[in-house]
Steps between C-alpha positions, in 0.01 A plus 500: 500500500383828342757545223542299184779239546543424130485826306333583285169380640196494279348772721641689798377785717756712680399731785161580349293753698168664420275749674173677427307797630157427645296814564826691495662276760813302395453123518797265456390182323831320438843542655831362373361189331769257386401177329586294196393207286729294282411362160217248532448556873162516672515766772212602726439816701282491810407772743205665673241701308621848418872419520561604139507168313285618209681835498823303458360320196382828352854633532653189342272516196545875455154623601665687789845644551692437821612797708836327549672180398531297181314228310737286292416245233781267398740716697413825324264791557255471209441818300126434523333264747146519361448182300828345613326250733168316500260617771181337627322720758271369774186503283487304176396813300360290216306712253138377511432576132794288379514122484759304696721476191474871426574583864816292525655643181442859611871561568625393155212691341588824681864460399403456135627143470379238255146426622463178302817361657390620846163330460668173397732513799215580738286214367791259545537609864130497594507131610803555725320790664181298554306695237460246220164550332457849648673711234176663386335526843457838668629571853151518656464125445832406663556390858734702721777247452462501123512880492831490686634237260407724207663801665815298564510380140471862388795582727711211366423610144681827563813287441683685774766323704383658827136462610342689790199321652313705761289263714357315198321244720397727788128513414458127434356233728748277683458192278533695174796686643686178586427357156631810325814512714604155377398586146705823508809306608455267202469795260798675658709182475432486127570865416753580779410866516627710788197562721447753777183404686311702762289311752357536851503121541817370667425139405459604137830687509691202640334251265575697184829677560875472481526799735255709702541863603308622805418871507425701813197726544521842334753619417570157359854373515642150480485333842601152381628336182432129546630236257265206440698183438208256468563263209331550165273405337267574792167343568245556775658236725789743556288707739499210749879487530696624799709719268186675377380555857835650601501742207140596568586575863797718403286712269213530748746596772643776281152626417390507864822627660512794739637727225200422279261569783638849566 
């Protein structure tokens, strides 16, 4: 299922392609990408390194332009994509000279919004994001997990309906990663943002998502769009179910198929 069944979707990509030149040689990164996410859906994208996942996010948020295809928000081509979605790249990118509070309100500050109101909102959300008591602490004193929580709070405070999360837990240890996966689902359930989530971890994709897209090696195109019908709310026990195992196998099979190996 690569096209939006209930238009307009919150976000939809139609036949998106992108290429670059490397040392003068054309290199196709993405080819005819079709995917969508409805309002409040959690959608993951998995694929091998170099298949164009981060390039896709850069196109969605307006940092790059596609060579072909369309990016639609709420069924329309936005006049300007920069700033239309919230984007958290792979690294937390917290500014070391700013406190946690000053880091998480960076978006509203750049947009010239009411800083006093933004600070109040951020302080109210610090406990939910596991940062209570750390408003005035600097990033150097935070653990890896706490840095990611702060970066995610900064992303949520963009107040955008679509959030792009590019491997936010990829650099964390396994225990912290599992803890933050469950925590992220709780936060998502409260705010019901539409999330596009890049990961290399198939188990993470199944655990978090309503739907998972598998991309092929470069040039990346959609090999599989797999719905995840596991009941919500989800807790760690879900990974032991036969349904979870079947979904995991389908995704791994798509990632390791003959086409992907070519």
